[in-house]
C-alpha positions in Angstrom: 95.3 51.6 27.1 95.9 53.9 24.1 97.5 56.8 24.2 95.9 60.4 24.1 97.3 62.9 21.5 98.2 66.2 22.0 95.0 67.7 20.4 93.0 65.0 22.7 94.7 65.9 25.6 94.1 69.7 24.5 90.3 69.1 24.4 89.9 67.3 27.5 91.5 70.1 29.5 88.8 72.3 28.5 86.1 70.5 30.0 85.3 70.0 34.0 84.3 66.9 34.5 82.7 67.3 37.6 80.1 70.2 36.4 77.5 69.9 34.6 76.8 72.8 31.9 74.0 74.4 30.9 73.0 73.5 26.9 74.5 76.7 25.0 77.7 76.4 27.2 78.1 72.8 26.5 77.4 73.0 22.8 80.3 75.6 23.2 82.8 73.4 24.5 81.7 70.5 22.1 82.6 73.3 19.1 85.2 74.1 20.5 87.2 70.9 21.2 86.9 69.6 17.8 90.2 68.8 16.9 89.8 66.7 13.6 89.4 67.6 10.1 86.0 66.6 9.2 82.8 67.7 10.2 81.6 65.7 13.2 78.3 64.7 13.9 76.8 65.9 17.7 75.2 63.0 19.3 73.2 63.8 23.1 72.5 60.4 25.3 70.0 60.6 27.5 69.2 58.7 31.1 65.7 58.3 32.0 64.3 57.0 35.1 62.2 54.3 33.3 62.2 50.6 32.9 61.9 50.0 29.4 60.5 46.2 30.3 56.9 47.4 30.8 54.8 48.7 28.0 54.0 51.5 29.7 57.0 53.0 30.4 58.2 53.0 26.8 59.5 56.1 25.6 59.6 55.9 21.6 59.2 58.9 19.0 59.5 61.5 16.5 60.8 65.4 16.2 61.9 67.5 13.4 65.7 69.4 14.3 64.8 73.1 13.1 68.0 72.7 12.1 68.2 69.6 10.5 71.1 67.0 10.3 73.2 69.1 8.5 73.4 65.6 5.9 71.5 64.4 2.6 68.9 62.3 3.9 68.0 59.2 0.8 64.6 58.5 0.8 63.2 55.2 -0.5 59.4 54.8 -1.0 57.1 51.4 -1.1 54.4 53.0 -3.0 52.4 52.1 -6.5 50.2 53.9 -9.0 49.5 57.4 -8.4 51.7 57.4 -5.5 54.5 56.3 -6.9 54.4 59.8 -9.0 53.7 61.6 -5.9 56.8 60.4 -3.8 59.0 61.4 -6.4 57.6 64.8 -7.1 57.6 65.1 -3.1 61.4 64.8 -3.0 61.7 60.5 -2.8 65.3 59.6 -4.4 64.3 55.9 -5.4 60.4 54.2 -5.8 61.1 50.2 -4.2 60.0 48.7 -7.8 61.0 44.8 -8.1 64.4 45.6 -9.3 65.4 47.9 -6.6 63.6 45.2 -4.0 65.4 42.1 -5.4 69.0 44.5 -4.8 67.8 45.4 -1.5 67.7 41.1 -0.9 70.8 41.3 -2.3 72.7 43.5 0.0 71.9 47.3 -1.3 71.0 49.6 1.1 72.0 52.8 -0.7 68.9 54.8 1.5 68.7 56.5 4.4 65.4 56.1 5.2 62.1 54.4 3.9 58.7 55.2 3.8 55.9 52.9 2.7 52.1 53.5 2.1 49.6 51.0 4.0 48.8 48.9 1.2 52.4 48.3 0.4 53.2 46.7 3.9 52.6 42.9 2.3 55.8 43.8 -0.1 57.4 45.2 3.0 57.0 42.5 5.5 59.0 40.2 3.0 62.1 42.0 3.5 61.9 42.4 8.0 64.9 40.5 8.1 66.8 42.8 6.3 65.5 46.1 6.9 64.7 45.7 10.7 68.3 45.0 11.7 69.2 48.3 9.7 66.4 50.0 11.8 64.7 50.8 8.1 61.8 49.3 8.5 58.8 51.7 7.7 56.4 52.1 10.9 53.5 53.5 11.7 54.8 54.8 15.1 57.2 56.6 13.5 55.5 58.4 10.6 56.7 56.7 8.0 53.9 54.2 6.9 51.4 56.5 5.5 49.2 57.7 2.5 50.7 61.8 2.9 53.8 61.0 1.2 54.8 64.1 0.7 54.6 65.0 4.4 56.4 62.3 5.5 59.3 62.8 2.8 59.7 66.7 3.5 60.0 66.1 7.3 62.7 63.4 6.6 64.7 65.3 4.5 64.3 68.4 6.4 65.8 66.3 9.5 63.2 64.4 11.2 65.1 61.7 13.7 63.0 58.6 15.7 64.2 57.7 18.6 63.4 55.0 21.1 64.7 54.1 24.5 67.1 50.8 25.0 67.3 48.4 27.4 69.1 50.2 30.3 66.9 53.4 29.8 68.6 55.6 27.6 67.9 57.2 24.3 70.7 58.1 22.0 70.3 60.9 18.8 72.2 62.7 16.7 71.4 66.3 16.7 73.7 67.5 14.1 77.5 69.0 13.0 79.5 70.7 14.8 80.0 72.8 12.0 76.1 74.0 13.0 77.7 76.5 15.7 76.8 76.2 19.4 73.5 78.1 18.7 71.9 76.0 16.1 73.3 72.6 17.9 71.5 74.1 20.9 68.5 74.8 19.2 68.4 71.2 18.3 69.3 69.6 21.7 66.3 71.3 22.9 63.8 71.0 20.6 64.9 66.8 21.4 64.8 67.2 25.2 61.5 69.4 24.7 60.0 66.1 23.1 61.4 64.0 25.5 60.1 65.8 28.4 56.7 65.7 26.7 56.5 61.6 26.0 57.3 61.3 30.1 55.0 57.8 31.2 52.3 58.9 33.5 53.9 55.3 35.2 57.4 57.3 35.6 58.1 57.9 39.0 61.1 59.8 40.9 63.3 61.6 38.8 62.8 61.2 34.9 65.8 62.9 33.3 68.9 61.4 35.1 71.5 62.6 33.0 72.6 64.3 29.7 75.7 64.1 28.0 76.5 65.6 24.5 79.7 64.0 22.5 80.7 64.5 19.2 82.1 61.7 17.1 85.8 62.4 18.3 84.6 64.4 21.4 85.0 63.6 25.1 81.5 63.4 26.7 80.2 66.8 28.2 77.2 66.3 31.1 74.6 68.7 30.3 72.4 70.2 33.6 69.0 68.3 33.9 67.8 70.6 36.5 67.7 73.4 33.2 65.6 71.2 31.2 61.9 72.5 31.2 
């Protein structure tokens, strides 16, 4: 078993593992427990009372975090004709030219998100094997297959995230950086959890929000009381 550093031990002492905190208390603890020099990402994990093996219990969606993610999001757009210039004017970092497509096939991934106009999905489909495993495949359900490029690009740049429940019934998502402070992190996690609640499947029975935990990159998990999420 790896030996904990003094800073890690001190961070753990601040948190009572037997308690469930309200969102602001949890974020305050996450920020005060940070003991590394880089700006850690804060993540949330929610265990839901659903069985994702059934299509009518799948939970999947998107949400624009009110305070963003604290990182620059580089966007690649698959478009042609006038839509290429529209994408660039809206802030796209890359247009998927033939040269870029070849670079992707060779293993280049200098972008964080990809958007495509519907008429470009034939080209995108040929890259499915390389884009899919990295979560970069444009998808109409997440708003990344669209002719409304300006809206899609601006939302991604502003901190739009997409999420999907895993086989074990857990949803993971980043909600910002430690440097945001407790208040902004709380606003972000509440926006995310509100969306999760709004997406509750009609087929889900019993307790929907089973457990909620937040943690920074190097920090301990902190439980949030699901009963405090409306």
